[in-house]
Structures are given as C-alpha cells and as structure tokens.
N, CA, C and O atoms as a Maestro MAE file, in Angstrom:
{
 s_m_m2io_version
 :::
 2.0.0
}

f_m_ct {
 s_m_title
 :::
 protein
 m_atom[300] {
  # First column is atom index #
  i_m_mmod_type
  r_m_x_coord
  r_m_y_coord
  r_m_z_coord
  i_m_residue_number
  s_m_chain_name
  s_m_pdb_residue_name
  s_m_pdb_atom_name
  i_m_atomic_number
  :::
  1 25 0.528 -10.824 -11.636 1 A "MET " " N  " 7
  2 3 0.920 -10.314 -10.459 1 A "MET " " CA " 6
  3 2 1.955 -10.852 -9.881 1 A "MET " " C  " 6
  4 15 1.960 -12.075 -9.739 1 A "MET " " O  " 8
  5 25 3.025 -10.090 -9.434 2 A "ARG " " N  " 7
  6 3 4.153 -10.634 -8.752 2 A "ARG " " CA " 6
  7 2 3.694 -10.665 -7.279 2 A "ARG " " C  " 6
  8 15 2.886 -9.920 -6.724 2 A "ARG " " O  " 8
  9 25 4.490 -11.834 -6.709 3 A "HIS " " N  " 7
  10 3 4.269 -12.059 -5.142 3 A "HIS " " CA " 6
  11 2 4.464 -10.988 -4.355 3 A "HIS " " C  " 6
  12 15 3.679 -10.753 -3.436 3 A "HIS " " O  " 8
  13 25 5.706 -10.072 -4.649 4 A "ASP " " N  " 7
  14 3 5.967 -9.104 -3.770 4 A "ASP " " CA " 6
  15 2 5.101 -7.921 -3.775 4 A "ASP " " C  " 6
  16 15 5.339 -7.111 -2.878 4 A "ASP " " O  " 8
  17 25 3.941 -7.580 -4.762 5 A "GLU " " N  " 7
  18 3 3.214 -6.865 -5.120 5 A "GLU " " CA " 6
  19 2 1.837 -6.892 -4.064 5 A "GLU " " C  " 6
  20 15 1.112 -5.935 -3.791 5 A "GLU " " O  " 8
  21 25 1.749 -8.046 -3.660 6 A "HIS " " N  " 7
  22 3 0.592 -8.592 -3.188 6 A "HIS " " CA " 6
  23 2 0.228 -7.660 -1.928 6 A "HIS " " C  " 6
  24 15 -0.795 -6.979 -1.856 6 A "HIS " " O  " 8
  25 25 1.318 -7.747 -0.863 7 A "PRO " " N  " 7
  26 3 1.079 -6.972 0.520 7 A "PRO " " CA " 6
  27 2 0.786 -5.763 0.226 7 A "PRO " " C  " 6
  28 15 -0.177 -5.350 0.872 7 A "PRO " " O  " 8
  29 25 1.315 -4.890 -0.627 8 A "SER " " N  " 7
  30 3 1.041 -3.380 -0.886 8 A "SER " " CA " 6
  31 2 -0.686 -3.329 -1.344 8 A "SER " " C  " 6
  32 15 -1.475 -2.584 -0.763 8 A "SER " " O  " 8
  33 25 -1.007 -4.061 -2.242 9 A "LYS " " N  " 7
  34 3 -2.304 -4.036 -2.705 9 A "LYS " " CA " 6
  35 2 -3.285 -4.273 -1.534 9 A "LYS " " C  " 6
  36 15 -4.323 -3.611 -1.512 9 A "LYS " " O  " 8
  37 25 -3.038 -5.128 -0.608 10 A "ARG " " N  " 7
  38 3 -3.813 -5.631 0.507 10 A "ARG " " CA " 6
  39 2 -3.595 -4.519 1.400 10 A "ARG " " C  " 6
  40 15 -4.618 -4.268 2.036 10 A "ARG " " O  " 8
  41 25 -2.588 -3.740 1.679 11 A "GLU " " N  " 7
  42 3 -2.635 -2.429 2.564 11 A "GLU " " CA " 6
  43 2 -3.335 -1.268 2.112 11 A "GLU " " C  " 6
  44 15 -3.878 -0.440 2.843 11 A "GLU " " O  " 8
  45 25 -3.282 -1.254 0.644 12 A "LEU " " N  " 7
  46 3 -4.067 -0.290 0.147 12 A "LEU " " CA " 6
  47 2 -5.586 -0.448 0.226 12 A "LEU " " C  " 6
  48 15 -6.323 0.535 0.301 12 A "LEU " " O  " 8
  49 25 -6.066 -1.782 0.208 13 A "LEU " " N  " 7
  50 3 -7.638 -2.063 0.418 13 A "LEU " " CA " 6
  51 2 -7.939 -1.780 1.628 13 A "LEU " " C  " 6
  52 15 -8.986 -1.173 1.854 13 A "LEU " " O  " 8
  53 25 -7.120 -2.144 2.613 14 A "ASP " " N  " 7
  54 3 -7.310 -1.628 3.968 14 A "ASP " " CA " 6
  55 2 -7.537 -0.324 4.305 14 A "ASP " " C  " 6
  56 15 -8.354 0.049 5.146 14 A "ASP " " O  " 8
  57 25 -6.657 0.527 3.508 15 A "ALA " " N  " 7
  58 3 -6.761 2.037 3.943 15 A "ALA " " CA " 6
  59 2 -7.998 2.554 3.175 15 A "ALA " " C  " 6
  60 15 -8.663 3.438 3.714 15 A "ALA " " O  " 8
  61 25 -8.404 2.031 1.830 16 A "VAL " " N  " 7
  62 3 -9.337 2.704 1.079 16 A "VAL " " CA " 6
  63 2 -10.905 2.138 1.430 16 A "VAL " " C  " 6
  64 15 -11.964 2.764 1.424 16 A "VAL " " O  " 8
  65 25 -10.676 0.924 1.691 17 A "ALA " " N  " 7
  66 3 -12.147 0.477 2.114 17 A "ALA " " CA " 6
  67 2 -13.222 1.162 2.876 17 A "ALA " " C  " 6
  68 15 -14.313 1.433 2.373 17 A "ALA " " O  " 8
  69 25 -12.859 1.464 4.221 18 A "PRO " " N  " 7
  70 3 -13.506 2.209 5.027 18 A "PRO " " CA " 6
  71 2 -13.909 3.437 4.482 18 A "PRO " " C  " 6
  72 15 -15.059 3.828 4.685 18 A "PRO " " O  " 8
  73 25 -13.168 4.057 3.859 19 A "ARG " " N  " 7
  74 3 -13.624 5.501 3.316 19 A "ARG " " CA " 6
  75 2 -14.517 5.288 2.052 19 A "ARG " " C  " 6
  76 15 -15.314 6.163 1.712 19 A "ARG " " O  " 8
  77 25 -14.368 4.021 1.299 20 A "TYR " " N  " 7
  78 3 -15.437 3.888 0.333 20 A "TYR " " CA " 6
  79 2 -16.810 3.567 0.811 20 A "TYR " " C  " 6
  80 15 -17.831 4.003 0.279 20 A "TYR " " O  " 8
  81 25 -16.772 2.625 2.050 21 A "ARG " " N  " 7
  82 3 -18.059 2.529 2.394 21 A "ARG " " CA " 6
  83 2 -18.841 3.597 2.987 21 A "ARG " " C  " 6
  84 15 -20.068 3.532 3.069 21 A "ARG " " O  " 8
  85 25 -18.157 4.576 3.402 22 A "THR " " N  " 7
  86 3 -18.841 5.956 3.900 22 A "THR " " CA " 6
  87 2 -19.110 6.739 2.938 22 A "THR " " C  " 6
  88 15 -19.993 7.583 3.095 22 A "THR " " O  " 8
  89 25 -18.536 6.656 1.940 23 A "ALA " " N  " 7
  90 3 -18.470 7.754 0.845 23 A "ALA " " CA " 6
  91 2 -19.905 7.594 -0.016 23 A "ALA " " C  " 6
  92 15 -20.527 6.533 0.018 23 A "ALA " " O  " 8
  93 25 -20.364 8.742 -0.784 24 A "ARG " " N  " 7
  94 3 -21.582 8.642 -1.387 24 A "ARG " " CA " 6
  95 2 -21.429 9.125 -2.820 24 A "ARG " " C  " 6
  96 15 -20.639 10.046 -3.027 24 A "ARG " " O  " 8
  97 25 -22.065 8.624 -3.765 25 A "GLY " " N  " 7
  98 3 -22.111 9.255 -5.225 25 A "GLY " " CA " 6
  99 2 -20.733 9.291 -6.005 25 A "GLY " " C  " 6
  100 15 -20.068 8.354 -6.448 25 A "GLY " " O  " 8
  101 25 -20.509 10.631 -6.038 26 A "ALA " " N  " 7
  102 3 -19.296 10.875 -7.106 26 A "ALA " " CA " 6
  103 2 -18.114 10.796 -6.265 26 A "ALA " " C  " 6
  104 15 -17.052 10.671 -6.876 26 A "ALA " " O  " 8
  105 25 -18.065 10.841 -5.006 27 A "ASP " " N  " 7
  106 3 -17.058 10.485 -4.075 27 A "ASP " " CA " 6
  107 2 -16.701 9.063 -4.292 27 A "ASP " " C  " 6
  108 15 -15.600 8.770 -4.757 27 A "ASP " " O  " 8
  109 25 -17.489 8.259 -4.011 28 A "LYS " " N  " 7
  110 3 -17.317 6.702 -4.523 28 A "LYS " " CA " 6
  111 2 -16.683 6.192 -5.667 28 A "LYS " " C  " 6
  112 15 -15.868 5.271 -5.724 28 A "LYS " " O  " 8
  113 25 -17.229 7.022 -6.753 29 A "GLN " " N  " 7
  114 3 -16.674 6.549 -8.166 29 A "GLN " " CA " 6
  115 2 -15.332 7.210 -8.388 29 A "GLN " " C  " 6
  116 15 -14.577 6.874 -9.301 29 A "GLN " " O  " 8
  117 25 -15.048 8.240 -7.445 30 A "ARG " " N  " 7
  118 3 -13.587 8.861 -7.729 30 A "ARG " " CA " 6
  119 2 -12.691 7.797 -6.955 30 A "ARG " " C  " 6
  120 15 -11.662 7.395 -7.498 30 A "ARG " " O  " 8
  121 25 -13.039 7.365 -5.780 31 A "ILE " " N  " 7
  122 3 -12.366 6.541 -4.952 31 A "ILE " " CA " 6
  123 2 -12.055 5.030 -5.566 31 A "ILE " " C  " 6
  124 15 -11.071 4.309 -5.401 31 A "ILE " " O  " 8
  125 25 -13.028 4.865 -6.183 32 A "LEU " " N  " 7
  126 3 -12.951 3.568 -7.352 32 A "LEU " " CA " 6
  127 2 -12.056 3.550 -8.224 32 A "LEU " " C  " 6
  128 15 -11.266 2.633 -8.450 32 A "LEU " " O  " 8
  129 25 -12.171 4.889 -8.916 33 A "ASP " " N  " 7
  130 3 -11.317 5.108 -10.057 33 A "ASP " " CA " 6
  131 2 -9.805 5.281 -9.702 33 A "ASP " " C  " 6
  132 15 -9.001 4.943 -10.570 33 A "ASP " " O  " 8
  133 25 -9.415 5.687 -8.721 34 A "GLU " " N  " 7
  134 3 -8.173 5.718 -8.100 34 A "GLU " " CA " 6
  135 2 -7.662 4.307 -7.485 34 A "GLU " " C  " 6
  136 15 -6.473 3.987 -7.476 34 A "GLU " " O  " 8
  137 25 -8.619 3.576 -7.017 35 A "PHE " " N  " 7
  138 3 -8.230 2.181 -6.671 35 A "PHE " " CA " 6
  139 2 -7.834 1.311 -7.878 35 A "PHE " " C  " 6
  140 15 -6.759 0.711 -7.885 35 A "PHE " " O  " 8
  141 25 -8.641 1.250 -8.822 36 A "VAL " " N  " 7
  142 3 -8.633 0.407 -9.960 36 A "VAL " " CA " 6
  143 2 -7.315 1.020 -10.709 36 A "VAL " " C  " 6
  144 15 -6.599 0.217 -11.307 36 A "VAL " " O  " 8
  145 25 -6.986 2.304 -10.705 37 A "ALA " " N  " 7
  146 3 -5.954 2.776 -11.448 37 A "ALA " " CA " 6
  147 2 -4.667 2.288 -10.819 37 A "ALA " " C  " 6
  148 15 -3.778 1.851 -11.550 37 A "ALA " " O  " 8
  149 25 -4.510 2.340 -9.453 38 A "SER " " N  " 7
  150 3 -3.479 1.774 -8.780 38 A "SER " " CA " 6
  151 2 -3.319 0.364 -8.521 38 A "SER " " C  " 6
  152 15 -2.197 -0.032 -8.205 38 A "SER " " O  " 8
  153 25 -4.189 -0.377 -8.600 39 A "THR " " N  " 7
  154 3 -4.047 -2.014 -8.558 39 A "THR " " CA " 6
  155 2 -4.081 -2.574 -9.657 39 A "THR " " C  " 6
  156 15 -3.397 -3.596 -9.698 39 A "THR " " O  " 8
  157 25 -4.774 -2.228 -10.859 40 A "GLY " " N  " 7
  158 3 -5.095 -2.826 -12.024 40 A "GLY " " CA " 6
  159 2 -6.011 -3.878 -11.869 40 A "GLY " " C  " 6
  160 15 -5.950 -4.795 -12.688 40 A "GLY " " O  " 8
  161 25 -6.909 -3.922 -10.906 41 A "TYR " " N  " 7
  162 3 -8.135 -4.845 -10.653 41 A "TYR " " CA " 6
  163 2 -9.051 -4.477 -11.676 41 A "TYR " " C  " 6
  164 15 -8.968 -3.365 -12.199 41 A "TYR " " O  " 8
  165 25 -9.946 -5.332 -12.021 42 A "HIS " " N  " 7
  166 3 -11.221 -4.909 -12.846 42 A "HIS " " CA " 6
  167 2 -12.127 -4.249 -11.965 42 A "HIS " " C  " 6
  168 15 -12.074 -4.520 -10.765 42 A "HIS " " O  " 8
  169 25 -12.963 -3.407 -12.403 43 A "ARG " " N  " 7
  170 3 -13.867 -2.576 -11.836 43 A "ARG " " CA " 6
  171 2 -14.843 -3.218 -10.738 43 A "ARG " " C  " 6
  172 15 -15.044 -2.800 -9.598 43 A "ARG " " O  " 8
  173 25 -15.370 -4.280 -11.335 44 A "LYS " " N  " 7
  174 3 -16.330 -5.022 -10.498 44 A "LYS " " CA " 6
  175 2 -15.764 -6.083 -9.463 44 A "LYS " " C  " 6
  176 15 -16.429 -6.570 -8.548 44 A "LYS " " O  " 8
  177 25 -14.559 -6.343 -9.717 45 A "TYR " " N  " 7
  178 3 -13.936 -7.095 -8.558 45 A "TYR " " CA " 6
  179 2 -13.339 -6.072 -7.608 45 A "TYR " " C  " 6
  180 15 -13.225 -6.359 -6.416 45 A "TYR " " O  " 8
  181 25 -12.930 -4.828 -8.105 46 A "ALA " " N  " 7
  182 3 -12.717 -3.831 -6.917 46 A "ALA " " CA " 6
  183 2 -13.709 -3.458 -6.246 46 A "ALA " " C  " 6
  184 15 -13.480 -3.107 -5.088 46 A "ALA " " O  " 8
  185 25 -14.879 -3.420 -6.664 47 A "ILE " " N  " 7
  186 3 -16.073 -3.326 -5.918 47 A "ILE " " CA " 6
  187 2 -16.354 -4.124 -4.977 47 A "ILE " " C  " 6
  188 15 -16.642 -3.834 -3.816 47 A "ILE " " O  " 8
  189 25 -16.264 -5.310 -5.535 48 A "GLN " " N  " 7
  190 3 -16.569 -6.498 -4.557 48 A "GLN " " CA " 6
  191 2 -15.385 -6.385 -3.249 48 A "GLN " " C  " 6
  192 15 -15.708 -6.739 -2.116 48 A "GLN " " O  " 8
  193 25 -14.278 -5.962 -3.488 49 A "LEU " " N  " 7
  194 3 -13.258 -6.197 -2.408 49 A "LEU " " CA " 6
  195 2 -13.416 -4.768 -1.692 49 A "LEU " " C  " 6
  196 15 -13.028 -4.682 -0.527 49 A "LEU " " O  " 8
  197 25 -13.869 -3.839 -2.214 50 A "LEU " " N  " 7
  198 3 -14.071 -2.516 -1.337 50 A "LEU " " CA " 6
  199 2 -15.235 -2.671 -0.582 50 A "LEU " " C  " 6
  200 15 -15.287 -2.029 0.467 50 A "LEU " " O  " 8
  201 25 -16.240 -3.428 -0.901 51 A "ASN " " N  " 7
  202 3 -17.480 -3.455 -0.125 51 A "ASN " " CA " 6
  203 2 -17.502 -4.763 0.917 51 A "ASN " " C  " 6
  204 15 -18.202 -4.827 1.928 51 A "ASN " " O  " 8
  205 25 -16.689 -5.669 0.499 52 A "HIS " " N  " 7
  206 3 -16.436 -6.881 1.361 52 A "HIS " " CA " 6
  207 2 -14.993 -7.299 1.425 52 A "HIS " " C  " 6
  208 15 -14.632 -8.243 0.723 52 A "HIS " " O  " 8
  209 25 -14.252 -6.764 2.099 53 A "PRO " " N  " 7
  210 3 -12.698 -7.330 2.185 53 A "PRO " " CA " 6
  211 2 -12.451 -8.631 2.399 53 A "PRO " " C  " 6
  212 15 -13.133 -9.271 3.199 53 A "PRO " " O  " 8
  213 25 -11.552 -9.117 1.783 54 A "VAL " " N  " 7
  214 3 -11.133 -10.659 2.195 54 A "VAL " " CA " 6
  215 2 -10.264 -10.454 3.554 54 A "VAL " " C  " 6
  216 15 -9.400 -9.611 3.795 54 A "VAL " " O  " 8
  217 25 -10.746 -11.436 4.309 55 A "LYS " " N  " 7
  218 3 -10.284 -11.734 5.572 55 A "LYS " " CA " 6
  219 2 -8.958 -12.542 5.393 55 A "LYS " " C  " 6
  220 15 -9.074 -13.518 4.651 55 A "LYS " " O  " 8
  221 25 -7.829 -12.344 5.883 56 A "THR " " N  " 7
  222 3 -6.633 -13.012 5.907 56 A "THR " " CA " 6
  223 2 -6.774 -14.331 6.802 56 A "THR " " C  " 6
  224 15 -7.267 -14.274 7.929 56 A "THR " " O  " 8
  225 25 -6.414 -15.258 6.358 57 A "ARG " " N  " 7
  226 3 -6.682 -16.579 7.069 57 A "ARG " " CA " 6
  227 2 -5.062 -16.853 7.502 57 A "ARG " " C  " 6
  228 15 -4.169 -16.527 6.719 57 A "ARG " " O  " 8
  229 25 -4.769 -17.452 8.754 58 A "ARG " " N  " 7
  230 3 -3.718 -18.016 9.084 58 A "ARG " " CA " 6
  231 2 -3.691 -19.531 8.784 58 A "ARG " " C  " 6
  232 15 -4.550 -20.350 9.110 58 A "ARG " " O  " 8
  233 25 -2.440 -19.776 8.040 59 A "ARG " " N  " 7
  234 3 -2.132 -21.276 7.689 59 A "ARG " " CA " 6
  235 2 -2.284 -22.148 8.941 59 A "ARG " " C  " 6
  236 15 -1.777 -21.830 10.017 59 A "ARG " " O  " 8
  237 25 -2.910 -23.113 8.778 60 A "GLN " " N  " 7
  238 3 -2.729 -24.199 9.861 60 A "GLN " " CA " 6
  239 2 -1.721 -25.170 9.538 60 A "GLN " " C  " 6
  240 15 -1.689 -25.519 8.358 60 A "GLN " " O  " 8
  241 25 -0.950 -25.646 10.270 61 A "LYS " " N  " 7
  242 3 0.327 -26.727 10.222 61 A "LYS " " CA " 6
  243 2 -0.358 -27.751 10.079 61 A "LYS " " C  " 6
  244 15 -1.244 -27.934 10.914 61 A "LYS " " O  " 8
  245 25 -0.179 -28.739 8.996 62 A "ARG " " N  " 7
  246 3 -0.680 -30.083 8.858 62 A "ARG " " CA " 6
  247 2 0.209 -30.943 9.383 62 A "ARG " " C  " 6
  248 15 1.416 -30.985 9.142 62 A "ARG " " O  " 8
  249 25 -0.592 -31.822 10.314 63 A "ARG " " N  " 7
  250 3 0.406 -32.886 11.044 63 A "ARG " " CA " 6
  251 2 0.181 -34.138 10.239 63 A "ARG " " C  " 6
  252 15 -0.869 -34.391 9.649 63 A "ARG " " O  " 8
  253 25 1.370 -34.983 10.264 64 A "ARG " " N  " 7
  254 3 1.130 -36.264 9.526 64 A "ARG " " CA " 6
  255 2 0.849 -37.230 10.589 64 A "ARG " " C  " 6
  256 15 1.334 -37.122 11.715 64 A "ARG " " O  " 8
  257 25 -0.017 -38.270 10.194 65 A "ASN " " N  " 7
  258 3 -0.317 -39.422 11.115 65 A "ASN " " CA " 6
  259 2 0.955 -40.306 11.176 65 A "ASN " " C  " 6
  260 15 1.758 -40.303 10.243 65 A "ASN " " O  " 8
  261 25 1.146 -41.150 12.413 66 A "ARG " " N  " 7
  262 3 2.351 -41.853 12.274 66 A "ARG " " CA " 6
  263 2 1.992 -43.090 11.584 66 A "ARG " " C  " 6
  264 15 0.922 -43.684 11.715 66 A "ARG " " O  " 8
  265 25 3.105 -43.479 10.735 67 A "ARG " " N  " 7
  266 3 2.745 -44.536 9.885 67 A "ARG " " CA " 6
  267 2 3.156 -46.047 10.676 67 A "ARG " " C  " 6
  268 15 2.717 -47.074 10.157 67 A "ARG " " O  " 8
  269 25 3.900 -46.141 11.782 68 A "TYR " " N  " 7
  270 3 4.126 -47.309 12.494 68 A "TYR " " CA " 6
  271 2 3.744 -46.984 13.795 68 A "TYR " " C  " 6
  272 15 3.953 -45.852 14.231 68 A "TYR " " O  " 8
  273 25 3.117 -47.997 14.575 69 A "GLY " " N  " 7
  274 3 3.091 -47.841 16.001 69 A "GLY " " CA " 6
  275 2 4.175 -48.433 16.835 69 A "GLY " " C  " 6
  276 15 5.115 -49.040 16.322 69 A "GLY " " O  " 8
  277 25 4.062 -48.277 17.974 70 A "PRO " " N  " 7
  278 3 5.368 -48.656 18.981 70 A "PRO " " CA " 6
  279 2 5.866 -49.925 18.924 70 A "PRO " " C  " 6
  280 15 7.043 -50.081 19.249 70 A "PRO " " O  " 8
  281 25 5.138 -50.978 18.537 71 A "ASP " " N  " 7
  282 3 5.431 -52.344 18.345 71 A "ASP " " CA " 6
  283 2 6.625 -52.511 17.329 71 A "ASP " " C  " 6
  284 15 7.481 -53.379 17.502 71 A "ASP " " O  " 8
  285 25 6.643 -51.657 16.280 72 A "VAL " " N  " 7
  286 3 7.700 -51.862 15.112 72 A "VAL " " CA " 6
  287 2 8.780 -51.078 15.356 72 A "VAL " " C  " 6
  288 15 9.907 -51.482 15.071 72 A "VAL " " O  " 8
  289 25 8.583 -49.950 15.874 73 A "GLN " " N  " 7
  290 3 9.727 -49.103 15.940 73 A "GLN " " CA " 6
  291 2 10.969 -49.460 16.897 73 A "GLN " " C  " 6
  292 15 10.895 -50.231 17.853 73 A "GLN " " O  " 8
  293 25 12.028 -48.828 16.517 74 A "TYR " " N  " 7
  294 3 13.045 -49.375 17.330 74 A "TYR " " CA " 6
  295 2 12.890 -48.728 18.736 74 A "TYR " " C  " 6
  296 15 12.208 -47.754 19.054 74 A "TYR " " O  " 8
  297 25 13.848 -49.666 19.643 75 A "PRO " " N  " 7
  298 3 13.664 -49.077 21.166 75 A "PRO " " CA " 6
  299 2 14.563 -48.011 21.496 75 A "PRO " " C  " 6
  300 15 14.520 -47.489 22.610 75 A "PRO " " O  " 8
  :::
 }
 m_bond[299] {
  # First column is bond index #
  i_m_from
  i_m_to
  i_m_order
  :::
  1 1 2 1
  2 2 3 1
  3 3 4 2
  4 3 5 1
  5 5 6 1
  6 6 7 1
  7 7 8 2
  8 7 9 1
  9 9 10 1
  10 10 11 1
  11 11 12 2
  12 11 13 1
  13 13 14 1
  14 14 15 1
  15 15 16 2
  16 15 17 1
  17 17 18 1
  18 18 19 1
  19 19 20 2
  20 19 21 1
  21 21 22 1
  22 22 23 1
  23 23 24 2
  24 23 25 1
  25 25 26 1
  26 26 27 1
  27 27 28 2
  28 27 29 1
  29 29 30 1
  30 30 31 1
  31 31 32 2
  32 31 33 1
  33 33 34 1
  34 34 35 1
  35 35 36 2
  36 35 37 1
  37 37 38 1
  38 38 39 1
  39 39 40 2
  40 39 41 1
  41 41 42 1
  42 42 43 1
  43 43 44 2
  44 43 45 1
  45 45 46 1
  46 46 47 1
  47 47 48 2
  48 47 49 1
  49 49 50 1
  50 50 51 1
  51 51 52 2
  52 51 53 1
  53 53 54 1
  54 54 55 1
  55 55 56 2
  56 55 57 1
  57 57 58 1
  58 58 59 1
  59 59 60 2
  60 59 61 1
  61 61 62 1
  62 62 63 1
  63 63 64 2
  64 63 65 1
  65 65 66 1
  66 66 67 1
  67 67 68 2
  68 67 69 1
  69 69 70 1
  70 70 71 1
  71 71 72 2
  72 71 73 1
  73 73 74 1
  74 74 75 1
  75 75 76 2
  76 75 77 1
  77 77 78 1
  78 78 79 1
  79 79 80 2
  80 79 81 1
  81 81 82 1
  82 82 83 1
  83 83 84 2
  84 83 85 1
  85 85 86 1
  86 86 87 1
  87 87 88 2
  88 87 89 1
  89 89 90 1
  90 90 91 1
  91 91 92 2
  92 91 93 1
  93 93 94 1
  94 94 95 1
  95 95 96 2
  96 95 97 1
  97 97 98 1
  98 98 99 1
  99 99 100 2
  100 99 101 1
  101 101 102 1
  102 102 103 1
  103 103 104 2
  104 103 105 1
  105 105 106 1
  106 106 107 1
  107 107 108 2
  108 107 109 1
  109 109 110 1
  110 110 111 1
  111 111 112 2
  112 111 113 1
  113 113 114 1
  114 114 115 1
  115 115 116 2
  116 115 117 1
  117 117 118 1
  118 118 119 1
  119 119 120 2
  120 119 121 1
  121 121 122 1
  122 122 123 1
  123 123 124 2
  124 123 125 1
  125 125 126 1
  126 126 127 1
  127 127 128 2
  128 127 129 1
  129 129 130 1
  130 130 131 1
  131 131 132 2
  132 131 133 1
  133 133 134 1
  134 134 135 1
  135 135 136 2
  136 135 137 1
  137 137 138 1
  138 138 139 1
  139 139 140 2
  140 139 141 1
  141 141 142 1
  142 142 143 1
  143 143 144 2
  144 143 145 1
  145 145 146 1
  146 146 147 1
  147 147 148 2
  148 147 149 1
  149 149 150 1
  150 150 151 1
  151 151 152 2
  152 151 153 1
  153 153 154 1
  154 154 155 1
  155 155 156 2
  156 155 157 1
  157 157 158 1
  158 158 159 1
  159 159 160 2
  160 159 161 1
  161 161 162 1
  162 162 163 1
  163 163 164 2
  164 163 165 1
  165 165 166 1
  166 166 167 1
  167 167 168 2
  168 167 169 1
  169 169 170 1
  170 170 171 1
  171 171 172 2
  172 171 173 1
  173 173 174 1
  174 174 175 1
  175 175 176 2
  176 175 177 1
  177 177 178 1
  178 178 179 1
  179 179 180 2
  180 179 181 1
  181 181 182 1
  182 182 183 1
  183 183 184 2
  184 183 185 1
  185 185 186 1
  186 186 187 1
  187 187 188 2
  188 187 189 1
  189 189 190 1
  190 190 191 1
  191 191 192 2
  192 191 193 1
  193 193 194 1
  194 194 195 1
  195 195 196 2
  196 195 197 1
  197 197 198 1
  198 198 199 1
  199 199 200 2
  200 199 201 1
  201 201 202 1
  202 202 203 1
  203 203 204 2
  204 203 205 1
  205 205 206 1
  206 206 207 1
  207 207 208 2
  208 207 209 1
  209 209 210 1
  210 210 211 1
  211 211 212 2
  212 211 213 1
  213 213 214 1
  214 214 215 1
  215 215 216 2
  216 215 217 1
  217 217 218 1
  218 218 219 1
  219 219 220 2
  220 219 221 1
  221 221 222 1
  222 222 223 1
  223 223 224 2
  224 223 225 1
  225 225 226 1
  226 226 227 1
  227 227 228 2
  228 227 229 1
  229 229 230 1
  230 230 231 1
  231 231 232 2
  232 231 233 1
  233 233 234 1
  234 234 235 1
  235 235 236 2
  236 235 237 1
  237 237 238 1
  238 238 239 1
  239 239 240 2
  240 239 241 1
  241 241 242 1
  242 242 243 1
  243 243 244 2
  244 243 245 1
  245 245 246 1
  246 246 247 1
  247 247 248 2
  248 247 249 1
  249 249 250 1
  250 250 251 1
  251 251 252 2
  252 251 253 1
  253 253 254 1
  254 254 255 1
  255 255 256 2
  256 255 257 1
  257 257 258 1
  258 258 259 1
  259 259 260 2
  260 259 261 1
  261 261 262 1
  262 262 263 1
  263 263 264 2
  264 263 265 1
  265 265 266 1
  266 266 267 1
  267 267 268 2
  268 267 269 1
  269 269 270 1
  270 270 271 1
  271 271 272 2
  272 271 273 1
  273 273 274 1
  274 274 275 1
  275 275 276 2
  276 275 277 1
  277 277 278 1
  278 278 279 1
  279 279 280 2
  280 279 281 1
  281 281 282 1
  282 282 283 1
  283 283 284 2
  284 283 285 1
  285 285 286 1
  286 286 287 1
  287 287 288 2
  288 287 289 1
  289 289 290 1
  290 290 291 1
  291 291 292 2
  292 291 293 1
  293 293 294 1
  294 294 295 1
  295 295 296 2
  296 295 297 1
  297 297 298 1
  298 298 299 1
  299 299 300 2
  :::
 }
}
C-alpha cells in the first residue's frame, strides 16, 4: 500500500461504515463486496473495520528532558 492511497481508503471507510451497520442481509453482503473490491482488503479485515472503524489519533509531540542544569550552562 502506498502512503498516498491511505487517506482515500479512510474516507471510503467513513462513508461506507454507517451504511453497512444499518443494512441487513444481502445489502450488507453487497456493500462488503464493493468495499473489498475497491480497497483490496481481506474480507474479514474489512468486516472488522466496517463494524468498528479505527479512530484516528493525534500524534503527541515528544519533549526531551534537559541534559544539563542551569549550573553547567553558559550565562
């Protein structure tokens, strides 16, 4: 999977997941078939994503601890 394809798959998941959760029987199967065909995901992984979408996490900026105290630093 290329990095630039990732956002479009996520957008497709956001659009299809609510429709998949409210569908029944044959409609659910048709939606799943289309999702698998367009994303290339394995069927079981696609079912997992459609039932429980991954929440996007914001990256926290990691701060470094100071190595030297004020006694050692230049004035």
